[in-house]
GUVO-954469 format. One line per 8 residues: number of its first residue (from 1); for each residue x, y, z of N, C-alpha, C. Coordinates in steps of 0.05 Angstrom, whole numbers. Last residue first. Example, Ala and Ser with C-alpha at 12.3 -4.5 7.8 and 13.67 -1.06 7.14 Angstrom:
2
2	257/-45/142/273/-21/143/258/1/157; 264/-114/156/246/-90/156/264/-66/156
END
This chain:
60
60	-988/1040/-432/-1017/1044/-430/-1024/1060/-411; -937/1029/-410/-940/1048/-434/-970/1058/-438; -913/1026/-347/-930/1021/-368/-932/1040/-389; -862/1011/-321/-869/1034/-329/-889/1031/-349; -853/954/-314/-859/967/-288/-869/996/-295; -881/914/-365/-861/932/-356/-870/944/-329; -884/846/-378/-901/868/-367/-877/888/-353; -886/796/-428/-870/818/-412/-885/841/-402
52	-893/731/-443/-905/753/-434/-888/774/-418; -880/684/-490/-866/698/-467/-887/724/-461; -882/617/-510/-893/644/-513/-883/660/-489; -865/565/-507/-848/585/-518/-853/611/-517; -908/535/-499/-890/539/-475/-865/558/-483; -963/573/-528/-945/548/-528/-926/550/-503; -1029/589/-552/-1005/595/-536/-989/567/-534; -1069/612/-603/-1054/587/-593/-1032/594/-580
44	-1107/647/-622/-1086/639/-638/-1065/622/-629; -1134/654/-573/-1144/637/-594/-1127/631/-614; -1097/691/-547/-1105/662/-533/-1117/645/-558; -1097/735/-580/-1074/720/-574/-1076/691/-566; -1153/746/-578/-1139/739/-604/-1116/724/-600; -1157/756/-522/-1172/735/-533/-1160/727/-557; -1126/805/-524/-1122/781/-508/-1133/754/-518; -1159/840/-554/-1131/833/-563/-1123/806/-548
36	-1204/845/-521/-1208/831/-546/-1182/822/-558; -1178/870/-477/-1190/844/-473/-1195/829/-501; -1169/922/-502/-1149/908/-495/-1156/875/-487; -1219/938/-518/-1206/932/-540/-1177/914/-526; -1244/945/-469/-1251/923/-480/-1232/919/-503; -1210/985/-447/-1211/959/-431/-1221/934/-451; -1223/1028/-475/-1196/1016/-478/-1196/988/-465; -1280/1033/-460/-1272/1027/-488/-1243/1018/-490
28	-1273/1043/-403/-1284/1021/-413/-1282/1014/-445; -1202/1062/-386/-1231/1067/-386/-1248/1043/-401; -1162/1023/-335/-1166/1032/-365/-1196/1040/-366; -1154/998/-291/-1145/1019/-292/-1157/1037/-320; -1159/943/-306/-1177/954/-290/-1175/984/-286; -1112/925/-332/-1136/933/-346/-1159/945/-331; -1078/929/-285/-1072/946/-307/-1099/948/-324; -1100/881/-259/-1100/907/-247/-1095/931/-267
20	-1090/841/-296/-1117/845/-290/-1118/876/-275; -1035/842/-299/-1051/848/-324/-1078/855/-318; -1022/826/-245/-1015/847/-255/-1030/859/-280; -1048/772/-250/-1057/793/-231/-1049/818/-235; -1012/749/-288/-1042/747/-295/-1054/770/-275; -962/750/-262/-965/763/-289/-997/770/-293; -976/715/-218/-968/743/-213/-974/761/-243; -985/666/-247/-1005/682/-233/-996/709/-226
12	-932/661/-269/-956/663/-288/-977/678/-271; -899/656/-223/-899/674/-243/-923/682/-260; -923/608/-201/-923/636/-189/-920/659/-209; -915/571/-241/-943/578/-231/-939/604/-216; -858/572/-237/-872/577/-265/-902/585/-258; -847/554/-188/-836/578/-196/-855/589/-219; -873/504/-190/-881/522/-171/-872/551/-182; -840/473/-226/-867/482/-234/-879/498/-218
4	-787/459/-225/-793/486/-224/-821/495/-226; -791/404/-233/-782/410/-208/-785/443/-207; -813/401/-288/-827/392/-262/-818/404/-236; -771/418/-321/-792/435/-316/-809/427/-293
END
């Protein structure tokens, strides 16, 4: 994992940037609900086996 850490960091940052952009497109109540959902996921604990998939054709 050490030799690919740049790739992992790049992918994580890209996923976070995309998530932020998608969240900003939502109206305030939907935005608040989604942020609360993310907080629950993070509080439940993330590990190296957690996978986040973002679709090119968003459902939201």
